[in-house]
C-alpha positions, -999 to 999 in steps of 0.1 A, spaced: 505 616 -539 487 638 -514 463 619 -489 436 625 -465 436 608 -429 403 597 -415 402 608 -380 366 598 -374 344 584 -401 310 596 -390 281 573 -391 282 561 -427 307 576 -451 316 560 -485 334 569 -518 310 577 -545 310 591 -580 281 591 -605 277 553 -606 282 524 -630 254 525 -656 247 499 -683 254 467 -662 218 459 -650 214 431 -675 243 413 -656 228 421 -621 249 451 -613 230 482 -599 244 518 -606 253 526 -570 268 561 -570 259 594 -552 225 594 -536 222 630 -544 242 635 -578 233 671 -580 254 680 -549 282 657 -560 285 673 -594 282 709 -582 308 702 -555 332 689 -581 326 719 -603 333 742 -573 370 727 -569 378 725 -608 371 687 -611 352 668 -638 317 665 -623 320 627 -623 351 626 -600 347 606 -568 341 622 -536 330 612 -500 293 609 -493 284 613 -456 252 604 -440 233 618 -411 268 624 -391 298 636 -408 334 627 -407 365 644 -391 393 644 -418 429 656 -416 447 671 -447 485 668 -440 492 680 -477 463 707 -477 439 708 -506 410 727 -523 377 713 -508 339 719 -511 311 708 -490 277 705 -507 244 688 -499 230 687 -465 245 712 -440 267 692 -416 279 722 -398 316 721 -412 347 737 -396 384 738 -402 403 740 -372 374 747 -353 364 778 -374 329 775 -393 330 775 -430 300 780 -455 286 752 -476 285 753 -515 318 774 -517 354 763 -525 380 765 -496 417 763 -496 432 742 -467 469 746 -458 488 716 -449 479 700 -416 445 714 -413 414 694 -400 380 693 -416 352 684 -391 315 677 -399 288 671 -375 252 659 -374 231 670 -402 210 703 -398 188 695 -428 186 666 -451 203 633 -451 238 634 -471 266 657 -473 294 656 -499 331 665 -495 349 671 -529 385 677 -532 404 689 -562 417 659 -579 391 636 -565 393 607 -543 417 582 -560 407 545 -557 408 517 -582 378 516 -607 354 488 -610 334 486 -642 346 522 -648 332 536 -615 349 545 -581 314 540 -564 311 519 -533 285 492 -534 280 482 -498 257 453 -504 281 435 -525 314 449 -510 326 461 -544 342 492 -555 352 525 -535 378 522 -507 382 482 -501 344 479 -509 332 493 -476 324 524 -455 353 543 -442 368 536 -408 391 554 -383 428 553 -395 420 549 -432 442 569 -456 428 580 -488 448 593 -519 439 624 -537 442 621 -574 459 646 -597 440 676 -609 434 674 -647 423 710 -653 436 743 -642 412 763 -624 405 800 -618 427 817 -590 395 833 -576 373 811 -553 341 798 -567 308 796 -551 273 788 -562 246 812 -576 220 815 -549 192 816 -573 202 784 -588 207 767 -554 172 776 -546 158 762 -577 178 729 -571 170 725 -533 155 690 -526 118 685 -527 93 665 -504 67 665 -531 80 639 -556 69 638 -591 63 605 -606 52 589 -639 30 559 -641 47 526 -636 46 494 -657 18 478 -637 -1 511 -625 -32 497 -645 -31 465 -623 -40 486 -591 -77 496 -586 -85 533 -593 -90 537 -557 -56 524 -548 -40 548 -574 -59 577 -559 -50 569 -526 -13 566 -534 -11 599 -550 -35 618 -525 -18 604 -493 12 614 -473 38 587 -466 67 587 -439 101 572 -446 109 546 -421 141 536 -401 145 506 -424 154 526 -455 189 527 -470 206 531 -502 189 499 -517 154 512 -511 132 535 -490 104 518 -471 73 541 -467 46 541 -439 12 551 -447 -21 540 -462 -18 503 -473 -26 499 -510 -46 470 -522 -19 448 -541 -31 431 -572 -22 392 -574 -13 393 -535 17 416 -545 35 388 -567 43 387 -603 69 372 -625 102 389 -619 113 416 -644 140 443 -647 133 474 -625 144 509 -630 161 534 -605 133 552 -587 106 525 -593 80 523 -566 70 487 -559 42 476 -537 47 441 -521 22 421 -502 10 444 -473 6 472 -496 34 495 -482 53 511 -510 91 509 -515 112 533 -534 141 515 -552 172 534 -550 208 534 -561 217 500 -547 185 483 -558 182 450 -570 181 449 -608 150 425 -611 120 422 -589 88 404 -586 65 431 -571 41 453 -592 53 489 -596 27 517 -593 49 546 -602 83 558 -610 100 589 -597 112 612 -624 149 615 -630 149 652 -619 135 643 -584 159 613 -576 184 636 -558 156 645 -535 151 610 -526 188 609 -517 182 636 -491 152 620 -474 156 611 -437 140 587 -416 105 601 -404 105 628 -434 72 630 -448 66 628 -487 38 630 -512 36 620 -548 25 641 -578 16 624 -612 31 638 -642 34 627 -678 65 617 -698 67 651 -716 68 668 -681 94 645 -669 117 651 -698 112 690 -694 122 688 -657 154 670 -663 163 695 -692 156 724 -669 176 709 -642 206 705 -664 204 740 -675 206 753 -639 235 729 -631 255 743 -661 252 779 -648 254 769 -610 291 779 -603 306 814 -605 337 833 -593 332 847 -558 
């Protein structure tokens, strides 16, 4: 089985796929790629199933040696990738001869870059997923972020691919690029908040704080008047829910969220904009736009149509 040697792990690199859904009732959050669009397109570029496991790199990328070679793609944020010192473009498949080294540096835009390899990263599945859940130490590669000296196995490719290199349609990439104006529907407790607080939330700008992670993004900005002192009976919470604890500073619940919570939720990020949340960095400024359920459904349908026609032969 071909392998990848981790020469340098970068700041925070983990094995991720599209996550493990359906286990919220037993307290297991989905985890998975913070930017699933980038993961899916990266896998399509190398002929994988779009759900195959890849490496998610955050803010500062890894240095990886491919002793057996491989077909790879880099998607998501631009981490300035090079192969044996020569720059390579993002969003394109690249064939690495045996022994070559892929290096990625600090991000030039966004928060996360994905390295997909034909065959996928081969790790033991947990509840049907290869995703790393850092808070519990489960899944992925030994339940943790990568470190220097790790050796990752590459799986066997399940599908023949075209001999011509694959790349992304530029117009599609433009349409799928991350947003800073995040669209959201009303939350389960929106009507608990005063009209002034709701108006402030949707009119104001908020800044992502340094305390943000895959569990949630803490926002700094106008404090909202919280009903019942920000407390309520705990209930199930959804991915992308925006809760407002005591103190009035919103938190976007993300891929390693707790599955229940006792804070009122003022809104919920629409599914189509969740990948944009995964590309937010500390100190990024965001705004929220209120949309209805029909618009939210139309946005995710449109997004899926673009993904299906994203990849072409170069």
